[in-house]
ROBAZA-316853 format. One record per residue (C-alpha): residue in three letters; z, y, x. Coordinates in steps of 0.1 Angstrom, whole numbers, padded with zeros to 4 digits, always signed. Layout:
ALAZYX;...
//
This chain:
UNK+0140-0453-0417;UNK+0159-0435-0445;UNK+0195-0447-0456;UNK+0214-0436-0486;UNK+0245-0448-0503;UNK+0266-0441-0534;UNK+0300-0426-0532;UNK+0327-0415-0556;UNK+0332-0376-0560;UNK+0357-0356-0581;UNK+0343-0329-0598;UNK+0365-0297-0586;UNK+0364-0282-0621;UNK+0371-0311-0646;UNK+0388-0334-0617;UNK+0370-0364-0633;UNK+0354-0389-0607;UNK+0318-0401-0608;UNK+0291-0417-0587;UNK+0273-0395-0563;UNK+0241-0404-0541;UNK+0242-0394-0506;UNK+0215-0397-0477;UNK+0228-0412-0445;UNK+0195-0406-0429;UNK+0162-0390-0440;UNK+0130-0400-0424;UNK+0107-0375-0441;UNK+0073-0394-0430;UNK+0090-0424-0452;UNK+0104-0400-0479;UNK+0085-0370-0478;UNK+0097-0352-0509;UNK+0131-0352-0495;UNK+0122-0324-0473;UNK+0115-0299-0501;UNK+0149-0313-0516;UNK+0165-0301-0486;UNK+0149-0268-0483;UNK+0158-0260-0519;UNK+0192-0275-0517;UNK+0188-0302-0544;UNK+0195-0330-0519;UNK+0231-0316-0516;UNK+0237-0306-0553;UNK+0265-0324-0572;UNK+0261-0320-0611;UNK+0292-0335-0629;UNK+0281-0357-0657;UNK+0311-0348-0676;UNK+0316-0309-0678;UNK+0280-0300-0663;UNK+0298-0282-0634;UNK+0274-0278-0602;UNK+0286-0278-0566;UNK+0270-0282-0533;UNK+0282-0310-0512;UNK+0280-0307-0473;UNK+0279-0344-0464;UNK+0268-0358-0431;UNK+0230-0367-0427;UNK+0206-0374-0400;UNK+0172-0356-0406;UNK+0144-0372-0387;UNK+0109-0360-0385;UNK+0087-0383-0364;UNK+0056-0360-0365;UNK+0075-0332-0350;UNK+0094-0354-0328;UNK+0128-0340-0340;UNK+0161-0352-0352;UNK+0187-0328-0368;UNK+0223-0341-0375;UNK+0241-0322-0402;UNK+0279-0327-0395;UNK+0310-0312-0406;UNK+0324-0285-0380;UNK+0347-0309-0365;UNK+0348-0315-0326;UNK+0355-0353-0326;UNK+0325-0359-0350;UNK+0303-0337-0330;UNK+0310-0355-0298;UNK+0305-0388-0315;UNK+0270-0377-0328;UNK+0259-0365-0294;UNK+0266-0398-0278;UNK+0248-0414-0310;UNK+0217-0391-0304;UNK+0217-0399-0266;UNK+0214-0435-0274;UNK+0249-0442-0259;UNK+0267-0460-0287;UNK+0265-0490-0309;UNK+0254-0469-0339;UNK+0220-0463-0320;UNK+0212-0499-0323;UNK+0198-0493-0358;UNK+0171-0466-0345;UNK+0144-0466-0319;UNK+0161-0440-0300;UNK+0138-0448-0269;UNK+0114-0422-0283;UNK+0140-0396-0275;UNK+0129-0394-0239;UNK+0095-0389-0249;UNK+0098-0353-0259;UNK+0122-0355-0289;UNK+0141-0324-0297;UNK+0177-0333-0308;UNK+0200-0309-0327;UNK+0234-0308-0343;UNK+0243-0283-0371;UNK+0273-0279-0391;UNK+0260-0263-0425;UNK+0231-0270-0446;UNK+0218-0233-0442;UNK+0216-0242-0404;UNK+0197-0274-0412;UNK+0172-0255-0433;UNK+0168-0227-0407;UNK+0160-0253-0381;UNK+0135-0269-0401;UNK+0118-0236-0411;UNK+0116-0227-0372;UNK+0099-0258-0366;UNK+0074-0254-0393;UNK+0067-0220-0379;UNK+0058-0237-0346;UNK+0087-0220-0328;UNK+0114-0232-0302;UNK+0147-0226-0319;UNK+0162-0216-0285;UNK+0138-0188-0281;UNK+0146-0178-0317;UNK+0183-0177-0311;UNK+0180-0154-0281;UNK+0156-0131-0301;UNK+0184-0131-0326;UNK+0209-0120-0300;UNK+0184-0093-0287;UNK+0178-0079-0320;UNK+0216-0079-0329;UNK+0222-0050-0304;UNK+0193-0030-0317;UNK+0207-0034-0352;UNK+0241-0025-0343;UNK+0228+0010-0331;UNK+0207+0015-0363;UNK+0233+0004-0388;UNK+0269+0008-0374;UNK+0283+0008-0407;UNK+0272-0028-0417;UNK+0290-0061-0410;UNK+0267-0087-0399;UNK+0281-0120-0413;UNK+0248-0139-0405;UNK+0216-0138-0385;UNK+0189-0160-0399;UNK+0152-0168-0393;UNK+0132-0163-0423;UNK+0099-0182-0429;UNK+0087-0156-0453;UNK+0068-0162-0485;UNK+0045-0137-0474;UNK+0034-0155-0442;UNK+0056-0130-0420;UNK+0081-0144-0399;UNK+0112-0123-0394;UNK+0149-0123-0385;UNK+0171-0111-0414;UNK+0206-0097-0412;UNK+0229-0107-0440;UNK+0261-0091-0451;UNK+0278-0112-0477;UNK+0252-0126-0495;UNK+0228-0097-0492;UNK+0202-0092-0468;UNK+0205-0056-0456;UNK+0178-0054-0429;UNK+0150-0075-0414;UNK+0129-0075-0382;UNK+0095-0092-0376;UNK+0090-0119-0352;UNK+0055-0116-0338;UNK+0036-0136-0310;UNK+0040-0109-0286;UNK+0078-0107-0289;UNK+0081-0144-0290;UNK+0061-0151-0259;UNK+0078-0122-0238;UNK+0111-0139-0246;UNK+0099-0171-0239;UNK+0085-0161-0205;UNK+0117-0142-0195;UNK+0140-0169-0203;UNK+0122-0201-0196;UNK+0141-0209-0163;UNK+0175-0200-0178;UNK+0170-0219-0209;UNK+0158-0253-0190;UNK+0190-0248-0167;UNK+0213-0244-0197;UNK+0210-0272-0219;UNK+0237-0277-0248;UNK+0261-0305-0241;UNK+0261-0315-0277;UNK+0228-0305-0289;UNK+0241-0274-0307;UNK+0216-0246-0301;UNK+0230-0216-0320;UNK+0240-0179-0317;UNK+0270-0188-0296;UNK+0246-0207-0272;UNK+0225-0177-0269;UNK+0253-0154-0264;UNK+0266-0174-0235;UNK+0231-0176-0219;UNK+0228-0139-0218;UNK+0262-0132-0202;
//
């Protein structure tokens, strides 16, 4: 089920306090409109009722897609919180009592992310029908190629882009600007999947974090 709560938040501009609705968990089969609100950022946007200032709030939320058998926990980048959430998603603590986590053993994918952009990316990858672990390895492989082609560029982020034109690609970001992109086609995806299948299965993430750092450790 979906759970939400109202908290007090202080506007960083005018310093006035007001109510703000946060979601503790979101089941997109029960609240399907919330998926688009996550993808466009509205679910995390706070607009001050006094001065009109807008700011994004990165609060903890559990995203649950029963159809795709996927749970993604968005958390602050805090080791204690991540360890606690990993226990929860494994069905190993008292917070699990409110959810039927027995389905996790039946092919569920569990992930922990620490930013809204990561959460959005995981959803896009799932919608494309891809395994995010394969995509993270592809990112790592493409990074070496991009370093040779654009040595003057600083890569701040490497992201999977769903593509409004229907073309899936890996984009390279410097600051807020995309300076390059490389398509992800089925041939590349399948080749990487076949080449790394055994290594992926033998190197699960202890805390359900499958990101660039995990892929880099896998390729060492």
